[in-house]
C-alpha positions in Angstrom: 28.0 56.3 -17.2 26.6 53.0 -16.2 29.2 49.7 -16.3 28.1 46.9 -18.4 27.8 43.6 -16.4 29.7 40.5 -17.6 27.3 37.6 -17.8 28.1 34.7 -16.2 28.8 31.3 -17.6 29.1 29.3 -14.5 26.7 26.1 -14.5 25.8 25.0 -11.3 24.6 21.3 -10.1 21.5 23.2 -9.6 21.3 24.5 -12.9 22.2 20.8 -14.5 19.1 19.3 -12.3 16.8 22.1 -13.5 17.8 20.8 -16.8 17.3 17.5 -16.6 13.9 17.9 -14.3 12.4 20.3 -18.0 14.1 16.9 -20.1 12.6 14.2 -17.7 10.1 15.7 -15.3 10.7 13.6 -12.0 6.6 13.9 -11.4 6.8 11.7 -14.4 8.7 8.4 -13.0 6.8 5.4 -11.4 6.2 6.3 -7.7 8.5 3.2 -6.9 11.3 4.7 -8.3 14.1 7.0 -6.9 14.9 9.5 -9.3 16.1 13.3 -9.4 19.1 14.6 -7.3 20.7 11.5 -5.3 23.5 12.9 -3.5 24.3 16.9 -5.0 25.7 19.9 -3.8 23.7 22.4 -5.4 26.1 25.6 -5.6 28.6 23.1 -6.9 30.2 24.7 -10.3 29.6 22.2 -12.9 32.8 21.8 -15.6 32.5 18.4 -16.7 29.6 16.2 -16.9 29.3 12.4 -17.4 26.5 10.3 -18.5 26.2 6.5 -17.4 23.8 3.6 -17.4 24.8 2.3 -13.5 26.8 3.8 -11.3 29.9 1.7 -11.1 33.3 1.6 -9.7 34.7 1.4 -13.2 32.7 4.6 -13.7 33.6 6.5 -11.0 37.6 5.5 -11.6 37.1 7.5 -14.8 34.9 10.7 -13.4 37.9 11.2 -10.9 40.4 10.6 -13.6 38.6 13.2 -16.5 37.7 15.4 -13.0 34.1 15.4 -13.5 32.0 17.1 -11.6 28.2 15.7 -12.2 27.2 12.5 -13.3 23.8 11.6 -15.0 23.5 8.0 -13.7 20.4 6.6 -15.5 19.8 3.8 -12.9 19.5 5.2 -9.6 22.7 4.1 -7.2 20.0 4.0 -4.1 16.5 2.6 -4.6 15.6 1.9 -0.9 16.5 4.0 2.1 20.1 3.2 3.7 21.0 3.7 7.2 24.8 3.7 6.5 27.6 5.1 3.8 30.5 2.8 4.3 33.5 1.5 2.3 34.6 -1.1 1.8 31.5 -2.8 0.6 29.3 -4.5 -2.2 26.7 -2.4 -1.8 25.7 0.4 -4.9 26.4 2.6 -1.7 30.0 2.2 -1.5 30.1 3.7 -5.0 27.8 6.6 -3.9 30.3 7.7 -1.3 33.5 7.5 -3.5 31.6 10.1 -5.5 30.6 12.2 -2.2 34.1 12.1 -1.4 35.2 13.2 -4.5 33.2 15.8 -5.3 30.9 14.4 -7.4 27.1 14.8 -7.7 24.6 12.3 -8.8 21.8 12.7 -10.7 19.2 9.8 -12.0 16.3 10.1 -14.5 15.4 6.4 -14.8 11.8 6.1 -15.1 11.5 9.9 -15.7 13.0 9.3 -18.9 11.3 6.3 -20.0 7.8 8.1 -19.8 9.4 11.8 -21.1 8.4 12.7 -24.8 11.3 12.0 -26.8 12.6 10.0 -23.8 14.0 6.1 -24.1 10.5 4.1 -24.9 10.1 6.7 -28.3 13.6 6.3 -29.0 12.8 2.5 -28.8 9.4 2.9 -30.9 11.9 5.1 -33.6 14.2 1.9 -34.0 11.2 -0.6 -34.1 9.7 1.9 -37.3 6.5 3.1 -35.1 5.9 7.0 -35.4 2.7 7.1 -33.6 2.2 5.7 -30.5 0.3 5.6 -26.9 1.2 5.3 -23.6 0.6 2.4 -21.3 -0.4 5.0 -18.4 -1.7 8.2 -18.2 -0.2 10.5 -15.6 -1.0 14.2 -14.3 1.1 16.9 -15.6 4.0 18.2 -13.4 3.4 21.1 -11.8 2.3 22.6 -8.7 -1.3 21.9 -7.4 -3.7 25.1 -7.8 -7.2 25.3 -6.6 -10.3 27.0 -8.1 -11.9 29.8 -5.9 -15.4 31.3 -6.3 -17.1 33.8 -3.9 -20.7 35.3 -4.3 -20.4 39.0 -4.5 -23.0 41.9 -4.9 -22.9 43.4 -8.6 -21.5 46.7 -7.2 -18.6 44.9 -5.4 -17.3 42.7 -8.1 -14.5 44.7 -9.3 -13.4 45.6 -5.7 -13.3 42.0 -4.7 -11.6 41.1 -8.1 -8.7 43.6 -7.3 -7.7 42.5 -4.0 -7.9 38.8 -5.4 -5.2 39.8 -8.2 -3.3 41.6 -5.7 -2.7 38.7 -3.5 -1.9 36.6 -6.3 -4.7 35.1 -7.7 -5.9 34.6 -11.1 -2.9 33.8 -13.3 -2.4 31.3 -15.6 0.5 30.9 -17.4 1.9 34.2 -18.1 -1.5 36.0 -18.1 -2.9 37.4 -14.9 -6.4 38.7 -13.9 -8.0 35.8 -15.4 -11.5 35.4 -13.7 -15.1 34.3 -14.9 -18.1 36.1 -13.5 -22.1 34.8 -13.5 -24.6 36.5 -12.7 -27.3 35.2 -10.4 -29.7 35.6 -7.3 -28.9 34.9 -4.0 -30.6 34.3 -0.6 -30.2 34.5 3.0 -32.1 34.9 6.4 -30.2 36.6 9.4 -31.0 35.3 12.9 -30.9 38.0 15.8 -27.5 38.2 16.2 -26.1 38.8 12.6 -25.7 42.4 11.1 -26.2 41.8 7.5 -25.0 44.3 5.3 -27.8 44.3 2.9 -31.6 43.7 4.4 -32.5 43.3 7.9 -32.0 40.6 10.7 -35.1 37.8 10.9 -36.2 38.7 7.1 -35.8 36.4 4.1 -33.8 38.8 1.6 -32.7 38.4 -1.7 -29.8 39.9 -3.4 -28.4 40.0 -7.0 -25.0 38.9 -6.8 -22.2 37.6 -9.3 -20.1 34.3 -8.8 -16.7 35.4 -9.5 -14.0 32.3 -10.1 -10.5 32.1 -10.2 -7.6 29.6 -10.6 -5.3 30.6 -7.6 -1.6 28.7 -6.6 -1.7 26.6 -3.1 1.1 28.7 -2.4 -0.9 31.9 -2.8 -4.3 30.4 -1.5 -4.2 31.6 2.3 -2.8 34.9 1.1 -5.7 35.5 -1.7 -8.6 33.9 0.8 -7.7 36.9 3.6 -7.4 39.6 0.7 -10.6 38.6 -0.7 -12.9 38.3 2.9 -10.9 41.7 3.8 -12.7 43.3 0.7 -16.2 41.9 0.9 -18.4 43.7 3.0 -20.3 40.7 3.9 -20.3 40.0 7.4 -19.8 36.3 6.4 -18.8 36.0 3.1 -19.8 32.5 1.2 -17.0 31.1 -1.2 -16.0 27.7 -2.1 -12.5 26.2 -2.9 -11.8 23.3 -5.3 -8.5 21.5 -5.8 -8.1 21.3 -9.3 -6.6 18.3 -11.6 -3.6 18.8 -13.8 -4.5 17.8 -17.7 -3.3 14.3 -18.4 0.0 13.2 -20.2 1.8 10.9 -21.9 3.6 8.8 -19.0 5.5 5.3 -19.0 5.9 2.6 -22.0 4.4 3.0 -25.6 1.8 1.4 -27.8 2.0 1.6 -31.4 1.2 -0.1 -34.6 3.7 -1.3 -37.5 3.3 0.5 -41.0 4.5 -2.4 -42.7 4.7 -6.1 -42.8 7.0 -7.3 -39.9 7.9 -10.4 -38.4 9.2 -11.0 -35.3 12.6 -12.4 -36.9 12.9 -9.7 -38.9 12.4 -7.1 -35.9 14.9 -8.9 -33.8 17.4 -8.9 -36.7 16.6 -4.8 -37.1 17.1 -4.2 -33.7 19.9 -5.7 -32.8 21.8 -4.4 -35.6 20.9 -0.6 -34.9 21.2 -0.9 -31.0 24.5 -2.9 -31.3 23.2 -5.7 -29.3 25.0 -8.9 -29.1 22.2 -10.7 -28.6 18.4 -11.0 -28.8 16.2 -12.7 -27.3 13.1 -14.2 -28.4 9.7 -15.4 -27.2 7.3 -17.2 -29.4 7.6 -18.1 -33.2 9.9 -15.9 -34.8 8.0 -16.0 -38.3 5.1 -14.7 -36.6 3.3 -11.3 -38.6 3.4 -8.6 -36.0 1.3 -6.0 -36.3 1.2 -4.1 -32.8 4.7 -3.5 -30.2 4.2 -2.6 -26.6 7.1 -1.0 -26.0 8.6 -0.8 -22.4 12.3 0.3 -21.8 14.6 -2.0 -19.1 12.8 -5.1 -17.5 9.2 -5.3 -18.4 7.6 -6.2 -15.2 4.0 -6.4 -15.1 3.5 -3.2 -17.4 2.6 -5.2 -21.0 0.0 -6.9 -18.9 -1.9 -3.7 -18.7 -2.7 -4.5 -22.0 -5.2 -6.9 -23.5 -2.9 -8.9 -25.3 -3.0 -11.6 -28.3 -1.6 -12.5 -31.7 0.0 -10.0 -33.8 1.4 -8.2 -30.5 5.0 -8.3 -29.7 6.5 -6.7 -26.1 9.8 -5.1 -26.9 12.0 -4.8 -23.5 15.2 -5.0 -21.7 14.7 -8.1 -20.4 11.3 -10.2 -18.8 11.2 -12.9 -16.4 10.7 -16.7 -17.5 7.0 -16.7 -16.0 5.8 -13.5 -18.1 7.4 -15.0 -20.9 5.4 -18.3 -20.6 2.2 -16.1 -20.0 3.2 -14.2 -23.3 3.3 -17.2 -25.2 0.3 -18.8 -23.5 -1.6 -15.5 -25.0 -0.3 -16.0 -28.8 2.0 -12.9 -28.3 5.5 -12.4 -28.8 
C-alpha cells in the first residue's frame, strides 16, 4: 500500500512575494518606483507577517518583539541605489539593516498597490461614493513577452511543421495548446544557379500553393520553436516572420469618476475626514463648490492629476500636494 503524503503548511518568503505580485502586480508600478522584494530570504519560513505604511525604527522594534518574519511596507525603504549599509545613521537603509540582522524580510507594494484592481485608489473612490471609474493611465498587462510566428508551408507539410512547432512549445494560449491559424495562398520564388529547391528547378520562376501558418510563441520558447520549425520544413530556405506582440492594456495608476449625487467640497471633505479617521483635511478652492467629477491619486499627487483637462466641477482627492500645484488647480477653477 502506498503511503499517504502529509500536506505541508509551510509558507516561505517566496510564497508571500508571489501572493503580493498577484494582488498588486509589480508590472503596474510607476517606472520611478522601487517595489517588490526589498531585502528577502526567499527560502525563509514565514510564521508571522506585519503590515505597515513606513518602515521606521518603531516598526522594527515591534516586529522584533512580536517575532515577525515578513514585513509588507507600503512605502519602499529604499528608493534609489545605496552603496553602503551602515549603522548608526539617519537614513532608511539603517532601518533596513536592522531587519536584515533580525532575519526579517521586507517587501514593498507602493504604486503597484495604487494601480491594482481593488487597490488603494479604488478604495479611495469607494469612500468618496464613486462606483464607476477609469484610470489616469493604462499599462500593458503583466506577463512574459510573446511573439507571433508566421511561416509559409506547402499544403502537404502543414501538419508536420505545425506539430513540430507545438512539440517545441509554440501555440500555447493560457490553458489551450496547439493553437494556430492557417491561411491558404500562392507563393512564388526564383532560384539562382547555386540553389537546390525542393519544388521546381533553379533558374525558373515557380509558383507553389502554400499555407501561412501562424501561432503565438513565448520569448523563452522562441529559439527552440524556430529550430524545430526549420528542421521540419522541406524548403532549403523557409520563409518566416517573427513579430513581437503587445499585451492588452489594463488599468494603471489613479482613478477618475463622476459623483452619483450632489456633492460639495465641504461635504466631501467632512465625509472623508470621518471615514478615514483623518485628524484634519486640507482644502484648495471654495468649500461650497459643487463637484461633478473626482480625480483620485493616493499619496502625493505630483503631476498625475494634470494628465486630465481640469476645470470647474473637478476635485482632486489626494494625500498631499505641492503649494504651486495647489495654486495651479485653483487658477483652473478646480478644487
